N, C-alpha and C positions, 0 to 999 in steps of 0.2 A: 504494500500500500504506500503510494507516494503522497505525502502530506504537504499542503501549502498553508501559509499563514497570511491572513488578510485582515485589513482594518474592519472593525465591527460596523455594520450598517443598521439602519432602522429595520430593514427586513430580517436581519439576523437575530433581533432581540428575543423573539419567542423561543427560538431554539437555544440561544445562549443561556437564557434564564432557566430553561428546563435542565440543561447540563449542570448549571451551578446548583440548583436545588437538589438534583440527584446526587451530585458529588459531596455536598455538605450535609446530607441527611444524617450521616453517622459521625459527623465531626464533633470532637469533644467541646470545642468552644461554642459551636452552634447549640449543642444540647445544654450547655451551662447558661448561655445568655437568653435562651428562649424557654418559656414554660410550655411543655408539650401539650398540656391539657387545654391551653388557650391558643395554641398556634393556629394561625389562619394562613393556609398555603396561598390562597389567592391574594390576600393582603401582602404577603411576602413577595409574591410575583410582581405586584404593582410597584412595590418598593424597589426591587431589583431592576425593574424596567426603567424606573426613573433614574436610578444610578447609572444604568447603561447609557441612557441619553446624555447624561452629564459627562460620562466618560468619553463619548465620541468626540467631544470638543476639548476636553480638559485632561485626558490621560492617554496612555498608549493601550487602547482597548482592542484586543485582537481575537480572532477566531481561527481555529484550525479546521480545515476541510480536506477531504480526499481530492487530490488533484485529478481533474477529468482527463481521460485519455483523448488522444487526437480525434478519434471517431466520435466521442461524446461531445467534445467541445464544438464540433461543427454543427450540432443540432441542439444548442442550448435553448433555442426559442421554444422547443417542444418538450424539453426535459424539465423535471421538477428541480427545485433548488437543492444543492448539495447539503446533506445534513451537517450540523455542527458536531464536530468530534471533541473539541476542547475549547476552552475560553481562558484568556488571561487579561489582567488589567494591571498595568504598571503606572505608578506616578513618576513623572520625570524628575530629575534632580533639580533642586532649588536651593540657592544659597540664602543665608540669613538676611542678606541685604537686598535680595530681589523684591522690588515692590509688586504688590498685587495689581494686576491690570484691571481696567474697567470690565473687559470681557469676562475675566475670571470671576470677578465679584458678582457680576450679573448672573453668570451660570450657577454659582453657588446659591444665590438668592432664589433662582428658579427651582433648584433642587430642593431647598428647604421648604419652599412654598408648596411644591408638589407632594412632599412628604406630609406636610400639614393637611393638605386636602385628603390624602389617604387616611390620616387619622380620623378625620371627620366622616369620610365615606364608610369606614369600617368600625366606627365607634371605638377607636383605640389603636394600639400598635401591634395587634395580631399576636400577642403572647411575648413580645420583647420585654425582658426585665430591664427597665431603663437604669435602675440602680447598678446592675451588673455591667451594663454597657459603659457607664461612666467610671466604674472601678477599672475596667479594662483600659479605657482611654487614659486614665490617670497613670496606670502602670506602664502603658505604652510610651507616654511622654517621658516618664522617668527613665525607662530603658533606652530610648533613643537618645536622650541627652547624655547618657553615659557611653553609648556605643558610637554614635555618629561624630567622628572627629575630623572628617574631611570637609573643609569649607566649601567645596564645590557641590556638595550634596550627594545624594544617593538615588539610584534607580530603585524604587520601592515596589516589590511585587505584592500588590494588594489582594489579588485574586488569581488563582490558577485552579482550573477544574477540568477534569477529563471524564468523558462518558464511561460508564461502567463497562460497556460492551467493547471498548477499545483500550482498556487498561493494558499496560505492558507492550504496546505497539509503537512506542516512540512519540506519541502525540505530545506529552508533556515536555519532553526534551526539545522538540522542535519549537514549541511555544517559548520556552526559556531562551533558546539560542537566538530567536528572532530579536531579543532585546540585549542579551549578554554580549553578543557580537558587537552591537552598537556601543555598549558600555566599554568593551575592550578597546575599540577604535578611538574612543574619547578619553580613555584612561580614568574612567569613573567607577566607583564601587557600587555594589548592589546590596540590597537588604531584603529580608523576608521574615515573616513570623509563621510558625506552624504549631498547631495544637496537637499534632500527632507525632509522637516520638518514633514509633515504628509503623510503617517502614519509611516515613517521609524524610526523616533526618538523613538516613543513609543515601537515599535517592538524591537529595540536594547536595550532599557531600560529593557525590560522583559528578555533579555539575559545577564543582568548584567552590561551593559554599562551605563555611566552617562555623562551628558553634561559637557565638560570642557571649551569650547570656541566657539564662532562663528567666522567665517572667511568671510570677505567681499572682493569679487573680483570685482573691479569697472573699467569699460572702458567707460569714459564719463558718459552718463546717464544710460548705461546698467550695471546692477549689478547682480551678482550671489552670493547668500549666501550659505555657507557650514557650516555644524555643526560638530564640532570636538568632538569626544566622546572617553572616555577611560574606561577600565575595569580592576579592581583590581583582582588579582587571588583569587579564593575561597579556603578556607581551610576546612578540615574535622572537 
């Protein structure tokens, strides 16, 4: 299977969200931050769709698809769209002195407004434990302040998700390499957080990441551990 990585489009959003929801269904952080008894999958879908639309303009939001064969590509007008095999979202590096642009501010405002509309439409946050969300954000800010020592900023892998039926076929690696090769050419570091020790940490290590810090998110007796990993740019 030959895989290609393409920028996310509006038409890709339903398939991308489906892959994300499937991939994160058993994610430890997801289970910790959402109340399963109150979880609303459609509410979560609309929230992720809003995030995707924000990411099209403000992040490196990409999808992996099977590359069509020559015979297939000549008849694209009659064929159905290629299914989404995987999704990734990276936040581009930003220095502490970079001012926020008007476009970025407006996009963030639109995202917040759409999420507010979702709250009204669904009479709440669909099971999201907001106190735990803010515990995570606080711990994340602390971890990044200790780890991020490069003034040029980091490529931050915010989401990576691969469909269950194509696990182990190189989809995740192709998605990672689409950005890490850019980071290497620019000499910029990368960063990610994973709530799965096994098998994720070893997989990321094979792609050049190394463990920098563990992050403990605690709400009473309920604890979620996250593993903060960084990657130095490779040189020829």
